[in-house]
C-alpha positions as a Markdown table, in Angstrom:
| # | Residue | x | y | z |
|---|---|---|---|---|
| 1 | Met | -17.6 | 9.3 | -28.7 |
| 2 | Trp | -15.1 | 10.6 | -25.9 |
| 3 | Asn | -12.2 | 8.5 | -27.7 |
| 4 | Gln | -13.2 | 11.0 | -30.5 |
| 5 | Val | -13.1 | 14.1 | -29.1 |
| 6 | Val | -9.6 | 13.3 | -26.9 |
| 7 | Lys | -8.2 | 12.5 | -30.3 |
| 8 | Arg | -9.3 | 15.8 | -31.6 |
| 9 | Ile | -8.2 | 17.6 | -28.6 |
| 10 | Leu | -5.2 | 16.1 | -27.1 |
| 11 | Cys | -2.2 | 16.1 | -29.3 |
| 12 | Pro | 1.3 | 15.1 | -28.5 |
| 13 | Gly | 3.9 | 18.3 | -27.4 |
| 14 | Ser | 6.6 | 18.9 | -25.2 |
| 15 | Ala | 4.5 | 21.2 | -23.1 |
| 16 | Gly | 3.6 | 18.8 | -20.4 |
| 17 | Leu | 6.9 | 17.5 | -20.2 |
| 18 | Phe | 8.4 | 21.0 | -19.8 |
| 19 | Ile | 6.0 | 21.6 | -16.8 |
| 20 | Leu | 6.6 | 18.3 | -15.5 |
| 21 | Ser | 10.8 | 18.6 | -15.9 |
| 22 | Leu | 10.6 | 22.2 | -14.4 |
| 23 | Leu | 8.7 | 20.8 | -11.5 |
| 24 | Leu | 10.5 | 18.1 | -10.5 |
| 25 | Asn | 13.9 | 20.3 | -11.1 |
| 26 | Thr | 12.5 | 22.7 | -8.5 |
| 27 | Gly | 11.6 | 20.3 | -6.1 |
| 28 | Leu | 7.7 | 21.6 | -6.3 |
| 29 | Met | 7.0 | 17.7 | -6.7 |
| 30 | Ser | 7.7 | 14.6 | -4.2 |
| 31 | Val | 6.6 | 11.2 | -4.5 |
| 32 | Ala | 6.5 | 9.0 | -1.7 |
| 33 | Arg | 7.6 | 5.2 | -1.9 |
| 34 | Ala | 4.7 | 3.0 | -2.0 |
| 35 | Asp | 3.8 | -0.3 | -3.4 |
| 36 | Val | 1.4 | -2.1 | -5.4 |
| 37 | Ile | 1.1 | -5.1 | -3.6 |
| 38 | Pro | 0.0 | -8.3 | -5.6 |
| 39 | Gly | -1.6 | -11.3 | -4.6 |
| 40 | Leu | -3.8 | -9.7 | -2.0 |
| 41 | Tyr | -6.7 | -12.5 | -2.3 |
| 42 | Glu | -4.4 | -15.2 | -2.6 |
| 43 | Thr | -2.1 | -17.1 | -0.1 |
| 44 | Glu | -0.6 | -21.0 | 0.1 |
| 45 | Ile | -1.3 | -23.1 | 3.3 |
| 46 | Pro | 1.2 | -25.9 | 3.7 |
| 47 | Val | -0.7 | -29.9 | 3.5 |
| 48 | Ser | 0.5 | -33.3 | 3.9 |
| 49 | Thr | -2.5 | -34.5 | 2.5 |
| 50 | Gln | -5.2 | -33.5 | -0.4 |
| 51 | Asp | -7.7 | -35.4 | 2.4 |
| 52 | Leu | -11.3 | -33.3 | 2.6 |
| 53 | Gly | -11.3 | -32.2 | 5.8 |
| 54 | Glu | -7.3 | -30.9 | 5.7 |
| 55 | Arg | -8.5 | -29.0 | 2.9 |
| 56 | Lys | -10.9 | -27.2 | 4.4 |
| 57 | Glu | -8.8 | -26.3 | 7.8 |
| 58 | Ala | -6.3 | -25.0 | 5.1 |
| 59 | Leu | -9.1 | -23.0 | 3.1 |
| 60 | Thr | -10.3 | -21.5 | 6.7 |
| 61 | Ala | -6.8 | -20.9 | 7.8 |
| 62 | Gly | -6.2 | -19.1 | 3.9 |
| 63 | Met | -9.5 | -17.3 | 4.6 |
| 64 | Arg | -8.1 | -16.1 | 8.3 |
| 65 | Gln | -4.8 | -14.4 | 5.8 |
| 66 | Val | -6.4 | -12.6 | 3.6 |
| 67 | Leu | -9.0 | -11.1 | 6.1 |
| 68 | Leu | -6.2 | -9.9 | 8.1 |
| 69 | Arg | -4.2 | -8.7 | 5.1 |
| 70 | Val | -7.1 | -7.0 | 2.8 |
| 71 | Ser | -9.0 | -5.4 | 6.4 |
| 72 | Gly | -5.4 | -4.6 | 8.1 |
| 73 | His | -7.2 | -5.2 | 11.2 |
| 74 | Ser | -6.6 | -8.6 | 13.7 |
| 75 | Leu | -10.3 | -7.0 | 15.3 |
| 76 | Val | -11.8 | -8.6 | 12.1 |
| 77 | Leu | -11.2 | -12.6 | 13.0 |
| 78 | Thr | -13.4 | -11.3 | 16.4 |
| 79 | Ile | -16.2 | -10.6 | 15.0 |
| 80 | Thr | -19.3 | -13.1 | 15.2 |
| 81 | Ala | -20.5 | -13.1 | 11.5 |
| 82 | Ile | -17.2 | -13.3 | 10.1 |
| 83 | Glu | -16.3 | -16.5 | 12.5 |
| 84 | Glu | -19.1 | -17.7 | 11.4 |
| 85 | Ala | -18.1 | -17.1 | 7.8 |
| 86 | Leu | -14.6 | -18.8 | 8.1 |
| 87 | Thr | -16.9 | -21.9 | 8.8 |
| 88 | His | -17.7 | -21.8 | 5.2 |
| 89 | Pro | -14.9 | -21.0 | 3.4 |
| 90 | Thr | -15.6 | -22.7 | 0.0 |
| 91 | Arg | -18.4 | -19.8 | -0.3 |
| 92 | Tyr | -15.4 | -17.5 | -0.7 |
| 93 | Val | -13.4 | -19.7 | -2.9 |
| 94 | Gln | -12.9 | -18.2 | -6.6 |
| 95 | Arg | -10.1 | -21.3 | -7.3 |
| 96 | Tyr | -7.7 | -23.7 | -5.4 |
| 97 | Arg | -4.9 | -26.2 | -6.3 |
| 98 | Tyr | -2.3 | -28.0 | -5.3 |
| 99 | Arg | 1.4 | -27.7 | -6.0 |
| 100 | Ser | 5.2 | -28.1 | -4.2 |
| 101 | Arg | 7.0 | -25.3 | -3.5 |
| 102 | Glu | 10.7 | -25.2 | -1.7 |
| 103 | Gly | 10.2 | -24.8 | 2.1 |
| 104 | Ala | 12.8 | -24.4 | 4.8 |
| 105 | Gly | 15.7 | -25.6 | 4.1 |
| 106 | Gly | 15.7 | -26.1 | 0.8 |
| 107 | Ala | 13.3 | -29.1 | 1.1 |
| 108 | Gln | 10.0 | -29.5 | -1.1 |
| 109 | Glu | 6.5 | -29.2 | 0.4 |
| 110 | Asn | 2.8 | -29.2 | -0.5 |
| 111 | Val | 1.4 | -26.3 | -0.3 |
| 112 | Leu | -2.7 | -25.7 | -1.3 |
| 113 | Trp | -2.7 | -22.2 | -3.1 |
| 114 | Val | -6.3 | -20.5 | -2.9 |
| 115 | Arg | -7.5 | -17.4 | -4.6 |
| 116 | Phe | -10.2 | -16.1 | -2.8 |
| 117 | Asp | -13.4 | -14.1 | -4.7 |
| 118 | Gln | -12.2 | -10.6 | -4.0 |
| 119 | Lys | -15.6 | -9.5 | -4.4 |
| 120 | Ala | -17.3 | -11.9 | -2.1 |
| 121 | Ile | -14.2 | -11.0 | 0.6 |
| 122 | Asn | -15.1 | -6.8 | -0.2 |
| 123 | Lys | -18.4 | -7.3 | 0.7 |
| 124 | Leu | -18.2 | -9.7 | 3.6 |
| 125 | Leu | -15.8 | -7.3 | 5.3 |
| 126 | Arg | -17.9 | -3.8 | 4.6 |
| 127 | Asp | -21.1 | -5.5 | 5.8 |
| 128 | Asn | -19.4 | -6.1 | 9.0 |
| 129 | Arg | -18.4 | -2.8 | 9.2 |
| 130 | Met | -14.5 | -3.6 | 8.6 |
| 131 | Pro | -12.1 | -1.3 | 6.2 |
| 132 | Val | -11.1 | -2.7 | 2.5 |
| 133 | Trp | -7.1 | -1.8 | 1.8 |
| 134 | Gly | -6.4 | -1.6 | -1.5 |
| 135 | Arg | -3.3 | -2.7 | -3.3 |
| 136 | Thr | -1.6 | 0.7 | -3.2 |
| 137 | Arg | 0.1 | 0.4 | 0.3 |
| 138 | Pro | 2.8 | 2.5 | 1.6 |
| 139 | Ala | 6.2 | 1.4 | 1.7 |
| 140 | Val | 8.0 | 0.8 | 5.4 |
| 141 | Leu | 11.7 | 1.5 | 5.8 |
| 142 | Val | 13.2 | -0.8 | 8.9 |
| 143 | Trp | 16.2 | 0.0 | 11.3 |
| 144 | Leu | 15.7 | -3.3 | 13.4 |
| 145 | Val | 19.2 | -4.2 | 15.8 |
| 146 | Val | 19.5 | -8.2 | 17.1 |
| 147 | Asp | 21.1 | -8.5 | 20.2 |
| 148 | Asn | 21.8 | -11.9 | 20.7 |
| 149 | Arg | 24.1 | -12.0 | 23.6 |
| 150 | Gln | 27.1 | -13.0 | 21.0 |
| 151 | Ser | 26.5 | -10.2 | 18.7 |
| 152 | Arg | 24.5 | -6.8 | 18.0 |
| 153 | Ile | 23.8 | -7.1 | 14.0 |
| 154 | Leu | 21.9 | -4.0 | 12.5 |
| 155 | Leu | 20.3 | -5.8 | 9.4 |
| 156 | Gly | 20.3 | -4.3 | 6.2 |
| 157 | Asn | 19.6 | -5.5 | 2.8 |
| 158 | His | 22.4 | -7.9 | 2.0 |
| 159 | Val | 22.5 | -9.1 | 5.7 |
| 160 | Ser | 21.7 | -12.7 | 6.2 |
| 161 | Asp | 19.6 | -13.4 | 9.4 |
| 162 | Pro | 17.0 | -15.3 | 10.6 |
| 163 | Ala | 14.8 | -12.5 | 12.1 |
| 164 | Lys | 15.4 | -10.6 | 9.0 |
| 165 | Val | 14.0 | -13.8 | 6.9 |
| 166 | Phe | 10.8 | -13.8 | 9.1 |
| 167 | Ile | 10.2 | -10.2 | 9.4 |
| 168 | Ser | 9.9 | -10.3 | 5.7 |
| 169 | Glu | 7.6 | -13.3 | 5.4 |
| 170 | Gln | 5.5 | -11.7 | 8.3 |
| 171 | Ala | 5.6 | -8.4 | 6.2 |
| 172 | Lys | 4.2 | -10.4 | 2.7 |
| 173 | Leu | 1.4 | -11.8 | 5.1 |
| 174 | Arg | 0.2 | -8.6 | 6.2 |
| 175 | Gly | 0.4 | -7.1 | 2.8 |
| 176 | Ile | 3.1 | -4.2 | 4.2 |
| 177 | Pro | 5.9 | -3.4 | 1.5 |
| 178 | Leu | 9.0 | -3.3 | 3.7 |
| 179 | Arg | 12.8 | -1.6 | 2.6 |
| 180 | Trp | 15.7 | -2.4 | 4.0 |
| 181 | Pro | 18.3 | -0.3 | 4.5 |
| 182 | Met | 21.5 | -0.9 | 1.9 |
| 183 | Leu | 24.0 | -0.1 | 4.8 |
| 184 | Asp | 26.5 | 1.4 | 1.7 |
| 185 | Leu | 28.9 | 3.8 | 2.7 |
| 186 | Ser | 26.4 | 6.2 | 2.6 |
| 187 | Asp | 24.2 | 5.0 | 5.3 |
| 188 | Arg | 27.7 | 4.4 | 7.6 |
| 189 | Ala | 28.6 | 7.5 | 7.1 |
| 190 | Asn | 25.2 | 9.2 | 8.7 |
| 191 | Ile | 24.0 | 6.3 | 11.0 |
| 192 | Thr | 25.3 | 3.8 | 12.9 |
| 193 | Thr | 24.2 | 0.4 | 15.2 |
| 194 | Ser | 24.3 | 2.7 | 18.0 |
| 195 | Asp | 22.1 | 5.3 | 16.7 |
| 196 | Val | 19.9 | 2.1 | 16.4 |
| 197 | Trp | 20.2 | 0.8 | 19.1 |
| 198 | Gly | 19.7 | 4.3 | 21.4 |
| 199 | Ser | 16.8 | 5.2 | 19.1 |
| 200 | Phe | 18.4 | 8.4 | 18.4 |
| 201 | Glu | 15.1 | 10.0 | 16.4 |
| 202 | Asp | 16.8 | 12.8 | 14.5 |
| 203 | Thr | 19.9 | 10.6 | 13.2 |
| 204 | Ile | 17.2 | 8.1 | 12.5 |
| 205 | Ile | 15.2 | 10.1 | 10.5 |
| 206 | Ser | 18.1 | 11.8 | 8.2 |
| 207 | Ala | 19.3 | 9.2 | 7.4 |
| 208 | Ser | 16.1 | 7.8 | 6.3 |
| 209 | Arg | 15.2 | 10.5 | 4.1 |
| 210 | Arg | 17.3 | 8.9 | 1.1 |
| 211 | Tyr | 14.6 | 6.2 | 0.5 |
| 212 | His | 11.7 | 8.3 | 0.5 |
| 213 | Thr | 9.3 | 5.6 | 2.3 |
| 214 | Glu | 5.7 | 6.8 | 4.0 |
| 215 | Ala | 7.0 | 5.3 | 7.3 |
| 216 | Ile | 10.1 | 4.0 | 9.2 |
| 217 | Leu | 9.9 | 1.2 | 11.5 |
| 218 | Val | 12.8 | 0.8 | 14.0 |
| 219 | Gly | 12.8 | -2.0 | 16.4 |
| 220 | Arg | 15.7 | -3.5 | 19.3 |
| 221 | Val | 15.5 | -7.1 | 19.9 |
| 222 | Tyr | 17.7 | -8.9 | 22.7 |
| 223 | Lys | 18.3 | -11.9 | 24.0 |
| 224 | Thr | 17.5 | -11.7 | 28.0 |
| 225 | Tyr | 19.9 | -13.2 | 31.2 |
| 226 | Ser | 17.0 | -16.5 | 31.1 |
| 227 | Gly | 17.3 | -17.0 | 27.2 |
| 228 | Ser | 13.8 | -14.8 | 26.7 |
| 229 | Trp | 13.5 | -11.8 | 24.3 |
| 230 | Asn | 12.5 | -8.4 | 24.2 |
| 231 | Ala | 12.0 | -5.9 | 21.4 |
| 232 | Arg | 11.0 | -2.0 | 21.5 |
| 233 | Trp | 9.4 | -0.4 | 18.5 |
| 234 | Thr | 9.0 | 2.5 | 17.0 |
| 235 | Leu | 6.7 | 3.5 | 14.3 |
| 236 | Tyr | 7.4 | 7.0 | 12.5 |
| 237 | Asp | 4.5 | 8.2 | 10.3 |
| 238 | His | 4.1 | 11.6 | 8.9 |
| 239 | Gly | 5.5 | 13.4 | 12.0 |
| 240 | His | 3.6 | 11.0 | 14.4 |
| 241 | Gln | 5.1 | 8.4 | 16.3 |
| 242 | Glu | 3.9 | 5.2 | 18.5 |
| 243 | Gly | 6.1 | 2.7 | 20.5 |
| 244 | Trp | 5.4 | -0.3 | 22.3 |
| 245 | Asn | 7.5 | -3.5 | 23.8 |
| 246 | Ala | 7.3 | -7.2 | 23.0 |
| 247 | His | 8.2 | -10.1 | 25.5 |
| 248 | Ala | 8.3 | -13.7 | 24.5 |
| 249 | Glu | 10.0 | -16.4 | 24.7 |
| 250 | Thr | 11.5 | -16.7 | 21.5 |
| 251 | Leu | 12.7 | -14.5 | 18.8 |
| 252 | Ile | 10.3 | -15.2 | 16.5 |
| 253 | Glu | 7.1 | -14.6 | 18.6 |
| 254 | Ala | 9.0 | -11.2 | 19.8 |
| 255 | Leu | 9.0 | -10.0 | 16.2 |
| 256 | Ile | 5.5 | -10.4 | 15.1 |
| 257 | Pro | 4.0 | -7.5 | 17.4 |
| 258 | Gly | 6.4 | -5.4 | 15.2 |
| 259 | Val | 4.8 | -6.3 | 11.9 |
| 260 | Asp | 1.3 | -6.9 | 13.0 |
| 261 | Lys | 1.0 | -3.7 | 15.0 |
| 262 | Thr | 3.0 | -2.0 | 11.8 |
| 263 | Ala | -0.1 | -3.1 | 10.1 |
| 264 | Ser | -2.5 | -1.6 | 12.6 |
| 265 | Ile | -1.5 | 1.5 | 12.7 |
| 266 | Leu | -1.4 | 2.1 | 8.6 |
| 267 | Ala | -4.2 | 0.6 | 8.1 |
| 268 | Gln | -6.0 | 2.7 | 10.5 |
| 269 | Arg | -4.5 | 5.8 | 8.3 |
| 270 | Phe | -5.6 | 4.2 | 4.9 |
| 271 | Ala | -7.7 | 1.6 | 5.1 |
| 272 | Arg | -11.5 | 3.1 | 6.4 |
| 273 | Val | -14.3 | 1.9 | 7.1 |
| 274 | Glu | -17.0 | 3.0 | 4.6 |
| 275 | Asn | -19.0 | 5.3 | 5.6 |
| 276 | Glu | -22.3 | 6.2 | 3.5 |
| 277 | Lys | -22.5 | 9.6 | 4.2 |
| 278 | Gln | -19.3 | 10.7 | 2.8 |
| 279 | Asn | -20.3 | 8.5 | -0.3 |
| 280 | Asn | -20.1 | 11.3 | -2.6 |
| 281 | Thr | -18.9 | 12.6 | -6.1 |
| 282 | Leu | -15.9 | 14.6 | -6.4 |
| 283 | Leu | -14.4 | 16.1 | -10.0 |
| 284 | Leu | -10.6 | 15.1 | -10.0 |
| 285 | Gln | -8.2 | 17.3 | -13.0 |
| 286 | Val | -5.4 | 16.0 | -14.0 |
| 287 | Tyr | -2.2 | 17.7 | -16.2 |
| 288 | Gly | 0.0 | 16.6 | -18.1 |
| 289 | Val | -3.0 | 14.5 | -20.7 |
| 290 | Asn | -1.8 | 15.3 | -23.6 |
| 291 | Thr | -2.0 | 12.4 | -26.1 |
| 292 | Leu | -5.1 | 9.5 | -25.8 |
| 293 | Ala | -2.0 | 6.9 | -24.1 |
| 294 | Ala | -1.7 | 9.5 | -21.0 |
| 295 | Tyr | -5.4 | 9.8 | -20.7 |
| 296 | Asn | -6.0 | 5.8 | -21.4 |
| 297 | Lys | -3.4 | 5.0 | -18.3 |
| 298 | Ile | -4.7 | 7.7 | -15.9 |
| 299 | Leu | -8.2 | 6.1 | -16.6 |
| 300 | Lys | -7.2 | 2.9 | -16.1 |
| 301 | Tyr | -5.4 | 3.5 | -12.7 |
| 302 | Leu | -8.1 | 5.9 | -11.2 |
| 303 | Ser | -10.5 | 2.8 | -11.8 |
| 304 | Arg | -8.5 | 0.6 | -9.9 |
| 305 | Leu | -7.9 | 2.6 | -6.7 |
| 306 | Ala | -10.1 | 0.7 | -3.6 |
| 307 | Val | -12.0 | 4.0 | -2.7 |
| 308 | Val | -13.0 | 4.9 | -6.3 |
| 309 | Thr | -16.6 | 3.2 | -7.5 |
| 310 | Asp | -16.9 | 4.8 | -11.0 |
| 311 | Val | -14.8 | 6.9 | -13.6 |
| 312 | Gln | -16.2 | 9.5 | -16.2 |
| 313 | Pro | -14.9 | 11.9 | -18.1 |
| 314 | Gln | -16.2 | 15.1 | -17.5 |
| 315 | Thr | -14.4 | 17.8 | -19.7 |
| 316 | Val | -11.2 | 17.8 | -21.6 |
| 317 | Ser | -8.6 | 20.4 | -22.9 |
| 318 | Pro | -5.4 | 20.5 | -24.9 |
| 319 | Asp | -3.1 | 19.4 | -21.7 |
| 320 | Asn | -5.7 | 18.4 | -19.0 |
| 321 | Val | -9.2 | 16.1 | -17.9 |
| 322 | Ile | -11.4 | 16.6 | -15.6 |
| 323 | Phe | -12.8 | 13.0 | -14.2 |
| 324 | Arg | -15.6 | 13.1 | -12.0 |
| 325 | Leu | -15.4 | 10.2 | -9.4 |
| 326 | Lys | -18.0 | 8.2 | -7.4 |
| 327 | Val | -15.8 | 7.5 | -4.3 |
| 328 | Arg | -16.1 | 5.5 | -1.0 |
| 329 | Asn | -15.0 | 7.8 | 2.3 |
| 330 | Gly | -14.9 | 11.4 | 0.9 |
| 331 | Arg | -11.9 | 13.9 | -0.7 |
| 332 | Leu | -9.2 | 12.6 | 1.9 |
| 333 | Ala | -9.7 | 9.1 | 1.3 |
| 334 | Val | -8.8 | 9.5 | -2.8 |
| 335 | Ser | -6.1 | 12.1 | -1.8 |
| 336 | Gln | -4.7 | 9.5 | 0.8 |
| 337 | Ala | -4.8 | 6.6 | -1.9 |
| 338 | Ile | -3.4 | 8.9 | -4.6 |
| 339 | Ala | -0.6 | 9.5 | -2.5 |
| 340 | Leu | 0.7 | 6.5 | -2.3 |
| 341 | Gly | 1.0 | 5.8 | -5.8 |
| 342 | His | 3.6 | 6.8 | -9.0 |
| 343 | Thr | 1.0 | 8.0 | -11.5 |
| 344 | Leu | -0.1 | 11.3 | -9.8 |
| 345 | Val | 1.9 | 14.0 | -8.0 |
| 346 | Thr | 0.2 | 17.3 | -6.7 |
| 347 | Thr | 1.7 | 20.8 | -7.4 |
| 348 | Thr | 2.2 | 24.1 | -6.0 |
| 349 | Met | 1.6 | 26.2 | -8.9 |
| 350 | Gln | -0.8 | 28.7 | -8.1 |
| 351 | Ser | -2.0 | 29.3 | -12.2 |
| 352 | Arg | -2.7 | 27.3 | -15.0 |
| 353 | Pro | -2.3 | 28.0 | -18.8 |
| 354 | Ser | -6.0 | 29.9 | -19.3 |
| 355 | Val | -7.4 | 27.1 | -21.9 |
| 356 | Pro | -11.4 | 26.5 | -23.0 |
| 357 | Leu | -12.8 | 23.2 | -21.3 |
| 358 | Val | -14.5 | 20.5 | -23.3 |
| 359 | Ala | -17.8 | 18.3 | -22.3 |
| 360 | Ala | -17.1 | 14.6 | -22.4 |
| 361 | Asn | -20.1 | 14.5 | -24.5 |
| 362 | Ser | -19.1 | 17.1 | -26.9 |
| 363 | Val | -19.3 | 15.7 | -30.4 |
| 364 | Ser | -18.4 | 19.3 | -31.6 |
| 365 | Ala | -15.4 | 20.1 | -29.5 |
| 366 | Gln | -17.0 | 23.7 | -27.9 |
| 367 | Pro | -15.8 | 25.4 | -25.3 |
| 368 | Val | -18.1 | 25.0 | -21.9 |
| 369 | Thr | -17.9 | 26.9 | -18.8 |
| 370 | Arg | -14.9 | 26.5 | -16.5 |
| 371 | Val | -15.8 | 23.7 | -13.9 |
| 372 | Lys | -13.3 | 24.0 | -10.5 |
| 373 | Ala | -12.0 | 20.7 | -9.5 |
| 374 | Asp | -11.7 | 19.3 | -5.9 |
| 375 | Leu | -8.3 | 17.8 | -6.4 |
| 376 | Val | -5.7 | 18.9 | -8.5 |
| 377 | Tyr | -2.8 | 16.4 | -9.6 |
| 378 | Gln | -0.3 | 16.8 | -12.8 |
| 379 | Leu | 0.2 | 13.2 | -14.4 |
| 380 | Ile | 3.7 | 11.1 | -14.1 |
| 381 | Gln | 5.3 | 10.4 | -17.3 |
């Protein structure tokens, strides 16, 4: 019935595209860089045999990785009930199989690939008052200088270095999408290795703007006279900054806190513990929905947001639709989740064309009283 109403009211036209083009050209819209992380509930664990005991150990290790990645917090592994659940990993496994992959140095290694049950993992986390972090996550630009007492290198997109490889792998394990600077002529005109080493904040932030990421991670890692490693990390996130130090005997151990602390900070902001008092309903209005394809696109997108539990059309007009959402953790959680995507953007336009609204369950498509939405967005075509 709803599709019949949509087909009658939504018609292809250039008005929505014109408005979107105007907003983009006048700088009234901006889209931060974020990624949809695939395989949040999947992992691979190296194994030497297919022995039952080794399989259980691998499944437990894989479940730890998934719990860390989905919650974003290392605290999750210290909760008694979750420690108990980790002794029975098969209860949370959806599928597994053995296969081979290319390991370090190009050698083949055997691994156990596992896909854990999303609903079961999410329920375990929520039952223990831990957050569930969705697939859309903030991209992080990394400015990292490594000094091994022989050379000082600024790592970039095309620089080959063990530190870069390890950080990228660790970020993948924690579900953090990284961006490395291109270090092209534009970058080299705006920032130097010394700027990053000296943590010149204004220069770093200015050089980072072209990448449009949600956060910036700056690292200075160096080898000491004794052969150990020190690291200084700073994360810039929406006007806030947080710094921390690390000391370790190996380079890898000094790099781990850079990624893990970043994951915890971003999870604290974007992944909230479900609050029953904030479980509510809100109205979300989307402009630029002037075709059935556009309607289906936005309906599918909203349904996949981790903080949204139900989506129902409320009203429709020739250029916009209002959806009624049942959500977790309130309006702020929804707006933050949407801000990370590439489907909807907010607009600073103060007025909209006056058009009649039609109830979603109305076959006759008669106008109804205008409803004020809690959140208003423009669909990116």
